[in-house]
N, C-alpha and C positions, 0 to 999 in steps of 0.2 A: 119386731122387737127381742122376740127371745133368741135370735142367731147372735143379737149383740150380747145380749148377757152371759151368753157361753163365751164369745169372742173374749167379752174382759176378763171372764175368769179365767181360761185360758191364758192369757197374757198374764195373769196375778200369778198364776200356779208356775209358769215359765221361769218367769224372774225372780219368784221366790224359789225354785229349785235351785238357779243357777246362784241365788246367794248362801241358801242352805249349805253348797258345795264347796263357795268359795271358803266359807267362817271354817267348815269343817275340815278341811286341806290346811289352814291357814291355822289353826288350832293346833293339828298334828305337827307343825312345823315349830312351833313352839313349844309345844313339850319335849321336841326334840333339842331343842335351844337349852330349854332346862334343865335335861340330863347330862348336857356335856357341861354344863356349868359345876350342876351339881354331884356328880360322883368323880370319884379323885382318881388319880393315874398310881397303876399298879404297876409291880415288876412282874417280867413273866415267872419268877418263881414263888409269888406271892399270889398267883391267879387261881380261884376257885367259884364252886359252882357259885348262880348269878351271875346281874348285871355286871359287865367289869369293863373298865377303860385302859389301855394301853398305849404307850408309843415308844417308836424304834425305827427301823430298818426294815426294807423289804427282802426276805430271803424266800429262795424259790423250792419246793417242793420236790423232791427227784421226781423228775418226768413231766412237771409244769413249767420248763423256762423255754418263753419263746421270744423271738424277733419281731418287733412291730414292722408290719411292709411296707413302709414308706420311711417312716425315720431310722428302720434298722437298728432300733434299741431292746438291749435285754432288757427283759420283762416278766412279770410273773401274768398279767391279762393286759388284754388292749383291745379297743375298738376303733373301726377303720369304716368311713364312709368316703365315697365317691360320689358326687353328682354332676350333671349336667345339665348348663342353663340351652332350654330348647326352645326357639321364636317362632312364633305363627303369628304371621302379620306384624301388628303393633304390638304384639306382648308376647311377654316368656314367663317361664318357670323350668323349677328347679325339678327335676327327675332322677331320682335314686337309680345309680347304673351298679353300687358296688355296697355291700353290706357285710364287714366279718367283725364278729368277736369272740374273743377266747382267752381262758383264765377262768377256775375257778375255785383255788385256792393259794394258799402261800402262807408263808412261816413270818412272823414279826421275831428282829432280833434287837435286845436291848444286853447291859450288861450283865445281866442275870440269867438267859438262856432264850430260849426259842419257845414261842406260841403259835398253834395252826390256828389259821382263820377261813371259814368255809365261807364263799363270797355270795352264795345262790340267794335271790332276793334282795343284795343289799342296798344301798342308799350311795351307790358307787360315785366318787369325785376326784376320776384320775388326772393325770397331770398331760397337757397339753403338748405333744411331742412334735407333732407335723402340723402345720396349717397354711394352706396356697391354695391359691386359684389362679386359675390360669385364665388368658384371654386373646383376642384375637393376634395380637403380635408378640405376646408375651407368654411364651411356652415352660414346659417345668424343663425340672432338671436332670440329665441322660437316665441319674438310678430309678429316678419315678417314672419318667417316661417307658424304662421297660415294666415297671411293675405293670403302668395300664395296658400296654401294650401284652402281657403276660396275660390278662384277665378279658382279653378281646374287644379293649376301647381302645378305638383308633385317634392319634393325637391330630391327625389335621382336618378340616371340613369337605365338604363334599369337592369343592374344586380342587382339593391339594395344595389351596395358596395359606388362610390362615388358620390360625390352631381353632381348635375346638374350646369352649371355655368350658373348664372341670372345678370344683369345688372339692378339694382334698380337704378329710377333716379327720386326724388321729388321737388318741388320749390314751396314755396307758398306766401300769404302776411300775417304773424301773426297778430294776434288781440295786441294790443299796441306795434306794430314795427314801427320806423320812417319810413315815405313814402316821396313820391316826385309825385306833379303832375302838368302837364302843359298839357291844351286841353282848350274848348272854353265854357263859362259860359254861359247858356241861363236859363229865367227861366221855369219852370216846374211844373207840378199839383206835390204834396206830394204826397209821398203813404200814404195810410189811420194811418197806425202807428204810421208817423213821424207829423202828423198835429198839434198834442198838444203838441210837443218837440219845447220848443222856443226857444232855443240855433240854431235850423238847419236855416239855410237863405235858402229863394225863390229858389237859382239860382243852377243851377244841372253842375256840368262839365262832358263834354262829347268829342265824336272826333268828329270836323269837319274838318277844315284841317288835324289836328293832337291830338294824344292823348298820351300821355308818363306816363305810372304811373312807379314808381321804386321804389323800397324798398333800393336799395343799395346807396342814396345819390345824389345829384346834381353834384358834383365833378366827382364822379366817373362813371355816366351817361353822361356826358359833355364831360369826357375823351375816351367814348366808341365811339361816334359820330364820333369826330375829327379823330381819329386812322381809324376807318372804313372808313369814308366819302375819306380820304387820300389813304389810301391800296386799294381801288376801283377805284378811278379816276386813279391813277399810273396803277395800273392790266390793269386796260382798255385801256390804251395807250399803252402800252405792249405789248397785246394782238393786238391790232391793226397792229403794227409795226412789229408783227411776220407772221401775216396773208400776210402782204404788200412783205414783204422779201419772204417768201415761191411762193407767184403768181410771183415775179419778177424774182426769179431764176430757176421757172420754164420755162416762158415765153423765158429768156434768153437761158438756156439748147437744147429747142427745136426748137425754129427759129435761 
């Protein structure tokens, strides 16, 4: 009987822990939604110490300009992932074959000037710039094929007849793309390459409590956090209720 009591307690703790984590992350998402809605948009020339929201277009910091590997998009940051579907008998799974991310800073340009952004630990919502899945009879375009071969990934299967099944996903912050940033502005030393740039203000936006960088627009990202927050809190309450119901049922049936 003692082992059963311990088992019931463990079930309750497991479900309550899951409930607490889901509710915690849900509250955090709703806090981000509230910040997006409450903090007004500032121009670069008006950025000062504290939590700031700015909008504009993406400009590269000297030395931080990239080309995404598959979409060949000029950008300030990108993330590329290649996964291969591997079959074993009747089962299959996706195995990551390549992953690369670049970019940690950029400039936001609006009609009043430029503001630097450090992306470390940001909630980063980049634009989808390449999304392709190959199959046995559907290969990739020649450029992507060259990139895959350059990564040491074969295009054909063991017999050299059918194509391997790859899932390629690439996101980026394209240069000149519209951008939304919410974070903490602090006065920091300028990079040497920017010291002669009169339009760059002395403040840099980075993460303190929160840093949101989105290429998808203010309304889209606000809706994302609202839906995510409500879903997580509701899911957490349901999970906790299921755990208590299971524990109660076990307790009643045994005792």
